[in-house]
C-alpha positions as CSV (number, residue, x, y, z in Angstrom):
1,M,16.9,23.6,54.5
2,E,19.6,20.9,52.5
3,T,16.7,18.5,53.3
4,A,13.8,20.3,51.5
5,D,16.7,21.0,48.4
6,K,17.6,17.6,48.5
7,I,14.1,17.1,48.1
8,G,13.2,20.0,45.0
9,I,15.9,17.8,43.4
10,E,14.3,14.3,43.7
11,Q,11.4,15.9,42.0
12,V,13.6,17.3,39.0
13,N,15.3,14.1,38.8
14,E,12.5,12.3,39.0
15,A,10.0,14.5,36.6
16,K,13.3,14.4,34.0
17,Q,13.4,10.6,34.1
18,S,9.8,10.5,33.6
19,S,10.0,12.6,30.4
20,L,12.7,10.2,28.9
21,D,10.5,7.3,29.5
22,D,7.0,9.2,28.2
23,P,6.9,7.1,24.6
24,L,5.0,10.8,23.5
25,T,8.3,12.1,23.8
26,N,10.1,10.0,22.8
27,F,8.1,9.3,19.7
28,S,8.7,12.9,18.7
29,K,12.6,13.6,18.9
30,A,13.0,10.4,17.1
31,I,10.3,11.6,14.1
32,S,12.6,15.6,14.7
33,Q,16.5,13.6,13.7
34,L,15.0,11.4,11.0
35,S,12.9,14.7,9.7
36,A,16.0,16.7,9.1
37,R,17.2,17.1,5.3
38,Q,19.7,14.2,4.4
39,S,22.5,15.9,2.9
40,F,23.6,15.0,-0.9
41,H,26.4,16.5,-2.3
42,L,26.9,15.2,-6.5
43,P,30.6,15.3,-8.0
44,A,31.8,18.8,-9.8
45,K,32.3,16.6,-12.7
46,L,28.7,14.8,-13.4
47,R,27.5,18.1,-12.4
48,E,29.3,20.2,-15.1
49,Q,27.7,17.0,-17.0
50,L,24.5,18.0,-15.9
51,R,25.1,21.7,-17.1
52,S,26.3,20.7,-20.8
53,M,23.0,18.4,-21.3
54,Q,20.1,21.3,-19.6
55,T,19.4,24.3,-21.1
56,S,16.5,25.4,-18.8
57,C,13.9,24.4,-16.0
58,P,12.2,21.9,-16.4
59,I,9.7,22.8,-13.5
60,C,9.7,26.6,-14.8
61,Q,11.0,26.6,-18.2
62,T,13.2,29.6,-17.2
63,D,16.5,29.1,-19.3
64,F,19.4,28.8,-17.8
65,T,22.2,31.7,-17.3
66,K,24.7,33.1,-15.4
67,E,22.8,35.1,-13.6
68,T,20.4,32.3,-12.6
69,S,20.6,29.9,-9.2
70,I,21.3,26.5,-10.1
71,V,21.3,24.0,-7.5
72,V,20.8,19.8,-7.8
73,A,17.5,17.8,-7.6
74,Q,16.2,14.8,-7.0
75,I,13.4,12.9,-8.8
76,V,13.1,10.7,-5.9
77,P,14.4,11.9,-2.8
78,I,16.4,10.5,-0.5
79,E,14.3,11.2,2.6
80,H,11.6,8.6,0.5
81,G,13.8,6.0,-0.8
82,G,15.2,7.6,-3.9
83,P,18.8,5.9,-4.9
84,D,21.6,8.4,-3.8
85,D,23.1,8.5,-8.3
86,F,23.1,10.4,-11.1
87,S,20.2,9.2,-12.5
88,N,18.0,10.4,-10.2
89,C,19.9,14.0,-10.1
90,F,18.7,17.1,-12.2
91,L,19.2,21.0,-12.3
92,C,16.9,23.1,-11.7
93,C,16.9,27.2,-10.9
94,E,16.7,28.0,-6.7
95,R,13.4,28.9,-6.9
96,C,11.7,25.6,-8.2
97,N,13.9,23.2,-5.5
98,R,12.8,25.6,-2.8
99,R,8.6,24.9,-3.7
100,L,9.7,21.3,-4.4
101,G,11.5,20.7,-1.2
102,T,11.3,16.6,-0.4
103,S,7.8,16.6,-2.2
104,D,6.9,14.5,-5.1
105,L,7.1,15.5,-8.6
106,L,3.7,14.7,-8.4
107,S,2.8,17.3,-6.4
108,L,3.8,20.0,-9.2
109,G,0.9,19.4,-11.1
110,E,0.7,19.6,-14.9
111,P,2.7,18.6,-16.6
112,F,3.9,16.3,-13.8
113,C,1.0,14.9,-12.7
114,S,0.6,12.4,-16.6
115,A,-1.0,9.5,-16.2
116,T,1.4,6.2,-14.7
117,A,3.5,3.7,-17.2
118,A,5.4,1.1,-17.5
119,P,8.6,1.7,-16.0
120,P,11.0,2.4,-18.7
121,P,14.1,0.9,-19.2
122,P,16.8,1.5,-16.7
123,S,18.6,4.9,-17.8
124,H,22.2,3.3,-17.3
125,G,23.6,4.1,-20.7
126,R,21.7,6.1,-22.3
127,A,21.0,9.8,-23.1
128,L,18.7,11.6,-20.1
129,G,15.9,12.9,-20.7
130,F,15.0,16.3,-18.8
131,S,11.3,17.3,-19.8
132,P,8.7,17.1,-17.6
133,T,7.4,14.1,-19.8
134,D,10.8,12.3,-19.0
135,L,10.8,13.5,-15.3
136,V,7.9,11.4,-14.7
137,Q,8.6,8.5,-16.8
138,R,12.4,8.2,-14.9
139,R,10.4,8.8,-11.4
140,L,8.8,5.4,-12.3
141,E,12.5,4.0,-13.4
142,L,13.9,5.3,-9.7
143,L,11.0,4.0,-7.8
144,A,10.8,0.6,-8.9
145,R,14.6,1.0,-7.4
146,S,14.0,2.7,-4.8
147,A,13.0,1.8,-1.2
148,N,9.7,-0.1,-2.0
149,H,7.7,-2.4,0.0
150,W,6.2,-5.9,0.4
151,T,3.4,-7.0,-1.6
152,P,0.7,-9.4,-0.8
153,H,1.7,-11.1,-3.8
154,T,3.4,-14.8,-3.5
155,L,6.7,-16.1,-5.1
156,N,4.5,-18.0,-7.7
157,S,3.6,-14.1,-9.4
158,M,4.8,-12.8,-12.3
159,K,7.0,-9.5,-12.2
160,S,4.8,-7.9,-15.0
161,T,1.5,-8.6,-12.1
162,V,3.5,-7.6,-9.0
163,L,4.8,-4.2,-11.2
164,K,0.6,-3.2,-12.0
165,H,0.1,-3.8,-8.8
166,L,3.2,-1.3,-7.3
167,E,1.9,0.8,-10.8
168,K,-1.1,1.8,-8.8
169,R,0.7,2.9,-5.6
170,W,3.2,4.8,-7.8
171,A,0.0,7.0,-9.3
172,E,-0.2,8.5,-5.5
173,P,2.1,11.0,-4.7
174,R,4.6,9.5,-2.0
175,V,5.1,10.7,1.2
176,R,7.0,9.1,4.5
177,V,5.0,7.9,7.4
178,F,6.8,7.1,10.8
179,A,5.3,3.9,13.5
180,Y,5.8,1.9,16.0
181,H,4.3,-0.8,17.2
182,S,4.2,-3.2,20.5
183,S,1.8,-5.1,21.9
184,D,0.7,-3.0,23.6
185,L,1.2,0.6,22.6
186,A,1.0,1.8,18.5
187,L,1.7,5.0,17.1
188,V,1.7,7.0,13.3
189,G,3.6,10.3,12.5
190,F,4.4,12.3,9.8
191,G,6.9,15.0,10.0
192,A,7.8,18.1,8.6
193,R,9.5,16.9,5.7
194,S,7.0,13.9,4.7
195,G,6.2,14.4,1.7
196,D,3.4,17.5,-0.2
197,A,0.4,19.1,1.4
198,Q,-2.2,16.6,-0.9
199,G,-0.1,13.1,0.1
200,L,-0.2,14.0,3.3
201,G,-3.4,15.4,3.5
202,A,-4.7,12.3,2.5
203,A,-2.3,10.1,4.8
204,R,-3.9,11.8,7.6
205,V,-7.9,10.6,6.4
206,L,-6.4,7.6,6.0
207,T,-5.4,7.3,9.7
208,K,-8.5,8.9,11.2
209,F,-10.6,7.0,9.7
210,Q,-8.6,3.9,10.9
211,G,-9.3,5.2,14.0
212,A,-6.6,6.7,15.5
213,R,-6.6,9.5,17.8
214,Q,-3.9,11.9,17.5
215,L,-1.8,13.0,20.4
216,P,-1.4,16.8,21.3
217,T,2.5,17.7,19.7
218,D,4.0,20.8,18.1
219,D,3.1,22.6,14.7
220,A,6.2,20.7,12.7
221,M,4.4,17.2,13.3
222,S,1.2,15.1,13.6
223,V,1.1,12.0,15.8
224,Y,-1.5,9.5,16.1
225,Q,-2.2,6.6,18.7
226,V,-3.5,3.3,17.4
227,D,-5.3,0.6,18.9
228,P,-2.5,-2.2,18.4
229,G,-4.9,-4.7,17.2
230,R,-6.2,-2.3,14.1
231,F,-2.4,-1.2,13.8
232,L,-1.6,-3.1,10.4
233,P,-4.4,-2.7,8.7
234,L,-3.7,1.1,8.8
235,I,0.1,0.3,8.0
236,W,-0.8,-2.3,4.4
237,S,-3.7,1.1,4.0
238,L,-0.7,3.6,3.9
239,I,1.7,1.4,2.1
240,E,-1.7,1.0,-0.8
241,L,-1.2,5.1,-0.7
242,N,2.4,5.6,-1.6
243,A,3.2,5.8,1.4
244,L,7.2,4.9,2.5
245,I,7.1,3.6,6.2
246,V,10.3,3.9,8.6
247,S,10.5,2.2,11.8
248,V,11.2,4.1,14.8
249,R,12.6,2.4,17.9
250,L,11.8,3.3,21.4
251,P,14.1,3.0,24.2
252,G,12.2,1.6,27.8
253,K,10.0,-0.7,28.7
254,Y,8.4,-0.4,25.1
255,T,11.7,-1.5,23.6
256,M,11.7,-5.2,21.7
257,A,14.6,-7.7,20.9
258,P,15.6,-6.7,17.4
259,G,14.3,-8.6,15.1
260,S,11.6,-10.0,16.6
261,E,9.0,-7.1,15.3
262,W,7.6,-7.6,11.7
263,Q,8.9,-4.2,10.7
264,D,12.2,-5.6,9.5
265,F,9.9,-7.2,6.3
266,W,9.1,-2.9,5.7
267,P,11.9,-2.3,3.1
268,D,11.6,-4.4,-0.4
269,H,14.4,-3.2,-2.8
270,M,13.7,-3.9,-5.8
271,R,17.0,-4.3,-8.0
272,S,16.3,-7.4,-10.5
273,V,13.8,-9.5,-11.8
274,A,15.3,-12.1,-9.1
275,A,14.3,-9.7,-6.3
276,V,11.1,-8.9,-7.4
277,R,10.5,-12.8,-7.9
278,S,11.2,-13.6,-4.0
279,R,10.9,-10.5,-2.4
280,R,14.1,-10.7,-0.5
281,R,16.6,-7.7,0.5
282,P,19.8,-7.7,-0.9
283,G,21.9,-9.3,1.7
284,H,19.0,-10.6,3.9
285,A,19.6,-14.4,4.4
286,S,16.3,-17.1,4.1
287,K,15.4,-19.8,3.2
288,F,13.3,-20.3,0.0
289,G,9.9,-19.2,1.2
290,E,10.1,-18.2,3.8
291,L,9.7,-14.7,3.3
292,A,6.3,-15.6,0.7
293,R,4.8,-12.8,1.5
294,C,5.0,-10.2,4.5
295,P,2.8,-11.2,7.8
296,D,-0.7,-9.7,7.4
297,A,-0.5,-8.7,4.0
298,S,-3.9,-8.4,2.7
299,R,-4.8,-11.6,0.0
300,V,-4.6,-10.8,-3.8
301,L,-6.6,-12.7,-6.4
302,S,-5.4,-12.3,-9.8
303,D,-8.4,-11.2,-12.5
304,R,-7.6,-13.0,-15.6
305,P,-10.0,-14.9,-16.7
306,D,-8.6,-18.8,-16.4
307,A,-8.1,-17.7,-13.3
308,V,-12.0,-16.5,-12.4
309,R,-12.8,-19.7,-14.1
310,K,-10.6,-22.2,-12.0
311,R,-12.2,-19.8,-8.6
312,R,-15.6,-20.2,-9.6
313,N,-15.0,-24.3,-10.8
314,S,-13.7,-24.6,-6.9
315,A,-15.9,-23.0,-5.0
316,A,-18.5,-25.0,-7.0
317,R,-16.7,-28.1,-6.0
318,V,-15.9,-26.9,-2.5
319,E,-20.1,-26.9,-2.2
320,R,-21.0,-29.5,-3.6
321,N,-18.9,-31.8,-1.8
322,R,-20.3,-30.2,1.5
323,S,-23.8,-31.3,0.1
324,Q,-22.9,-34.3,-0.2
325,R,-21.1,-34.5,3.4
326,L,-24.0,-33.1,4.8
327,A,-26.5,-35.5,2.9
328,L,-24.2,-38.3,4.2
329,Y,-24.3,-37.4,7.7
330,H,-28.0,-36.9,7.6
331,Q,-28.8,-40.3,6.4
332,K,-26.4,-41.8,9.1
333,R,-28.4,-40.1,11.6
334,I,-31.9,-41.4,10.9
335,E,-30.4,-45.0,10.1
336,E,-28.9,-44.7,13.4
337,A,-32.2,-43.4,15.0
338,S,-34.2,-46.0,12.8
339,Q,-32.1,-48.8,15.6
340,D,-33.6,-47.5,18.7
341,S,-36.2,-49.1,20.2
342,A,-37.3,-45.1,21.3
343,Y,-37.7,-44.7,17.2
344,A,-40.4,-47.3,16.9
345,V,-42.4,-46.5,20.3
346,L,-42.2,-42.5,19.1
347,E,-43.4,-44.2,15.4
348,A,-46.1,-46.6,16.4
349,R,-48.1,-43.3,19.0
350,L,-47.9,-41.1,15.6
351,L,-49.3,-43.6,13.5
352,S,-52.2,-44.1,16.2
353,L,-52.8,-40.6,15.9
354,Q,-53.2,-40.2,12.3
355,P,-57.1,-40.2,11.0
356,S,-58.0,-43.6,10.0
């Protein structure tokens, strides 16, 4: 009887250990933990300052009254890489705050879906606006100071070129994607607070289009398994879709040494012109030129007329040099063959076969 009990206990322990070693289970637990709403507390003095600057909800245009439940909302949620400061805050009614959640402002529809433009100057030291247009403009400013991503540009790229490339991303609602990558396993997941339905729908369609296979999980999240060889192109496609990539580390045999995977390159905080040009994170020590471009980034070519003309001239020059080398090669082969006795015999036979 005791032997049977020991066998049963061992089987239960083996089942628990196998569940702990299961990468899908660990990945799902990590998504659940990272998807929790991050707490944000605005001091009462700053809250009163916002109250004196706002008289109505910018989302539903309802006037603030004593009976209205007023809450502090964020333009770019800190879950999506937004900064934790006063410039990222505004007041809205409780109903609109529940509607917004951790979604992007663009998910609210008109008039928050206006065309993107260049980010305005930093709002520090000047009056803040709270109209939908002002919030959209501040969204661009905050995204320029938020957790962004490495661009395919080199160190020689101008700041305006980098910002123009990033503005195309910012025109899409920001979503949050959880990812893990090793030599034999690649997982991509979306949590319950990863973004609005439109942004998540586009990200899921793009993930499936890259050949990912959805794994069975609960309704609160979606997990996809990707071929490790196609993982990086998928990640770059999601980044260009304005997705914030969150690196997930798994315990057990899939754990890699810190710094050995290129996930360390994903975040990019643009807090100065020098940071934009160098593509380096604050406090990240590296040699000059070492982090010029994120690994496996697609190359971006300039569309300026002089750059296009230089590329065309370079392509023509390369083709001309290739043709010259090929002609010299064939000429050398002919000269070597003419010096061979077998070539002279073959030439005499060909001449004899010609009609007189």
